N, C-alpha and C positions, 0 to 999 in steps of 0.2 A: 343245524343240528341233524344228526343221523337218527335212524330208528334205534340203533345200538351203538353206544360210544364207550370205548375202552382205551386204556393206556397200554403201551408195550409191557408185556409180562403179566397183565391182569388175568385172573381166572374167575369164573362165576357160573352159577346155575340160574337160568332164566326160565321162569314159568310162562307159558303161552297157552292161548286157546285158539285152535285152528278152526276157521269158519269158511264155508264155501256157499255162495248164493244166499247169504244171510243166516245160514244154519250151521251149528257146530257139526264137525265131521265125526261120525262114530268110528273111532279107531279100535273098537273092541271086537271087530268082526274078523276072525281068522288071523293069519300071520301078517303082522303089521310092522313096517319099519318107517321111521321118519328121520330125514337128515335135512340140514340147511346147507345147500350148495351155494358157494359165493366165489366171485372172481373180480380181479381188478378190471378197470375199464379197458385196458389193452389185452385182457384175457391171458396174460402171462402167468400171473399168480392165481392159483385156484386152491380153495380150502373147503373142507367139509366139517360141519359140526354135527356130532352124533346127538340124537335126542332120545329120551326115554318117555314112556307113556305115563300120563298123569302129570298135573302141574298146578302150582299155586301162583295166582296172579294177584298182586297187591294194587288196588285202585283206591286213591285218596286215603291211604293208611289202613284199608280194610282188605284182609286176605280172602280171596275167592278160590276155593279148591275145585278143580275140574278133573273128573275122572277121564279115562280114555274114551268112554262112551260119549262124553261131553266135549271131545276134541282137545282134552288137556294133554300137554307135553311139557317136558323140561329139556331145554337146550343146555348142553354141557360145554361151556367155553373153557378150554384147557390152555396151558401155557403155549403149546404149539400153534394155537389159533392166533395168538397175539404177539408173535415174535418180532414182527416188522411193522412199522408205522405205514399204513396204507388205507385207501378207501376201497370198499367192495360193494357190489350189488349182489343180491342173492334172493333165493326163494326156498321154501320148504318143498321137498319131494316126498310125497306120502304114497307108500306102496301097501295096498291091502290085497293079499292073495295076488290076483292078476290085474287089479285096478291100480292105475297110477294117476295121482293128481298133483298139479303144481300150484302152490299157494304163494302169493295171492292170486296168480293167474291173470289171464287177459293181458299179457305183456307187461304187467306191473312187477316191480321188484321192491325189496326192502334194502335199506342202506346200512352198512356195518362199517364203522370207522375205528381204526386203531391209531391213536395219537401217540406222538413221542412221549416217553416217560418224563415226568417233571423231576428235575434234580432235587434231592432231599437236603443238600447242603449248600 
């Protein structure tokens, strides 16, 4: 199982909390942009998911609302992200003014899997 699993054509908004060194990243300082960059293992297919500040994470049926100061973001998975079945690895790139962080960092990545759509008939 991947960190993120979708079928071809799926769309979704995913709430996340970005943490670095065990602490939420304060995204409220100055001009901030967050994207999730991902690529297939051969590096041929690359995609980027735009993220907005603030997010809701549901854990065991309970919603946790995180502001930008608490590292909260929402990833916007659009149809163009899930057009082709493939496996990707990726990371969040956080830019705050002139500071850039790669999350999860330390050479680690997240996995994003797009599965073939299940026929409905």
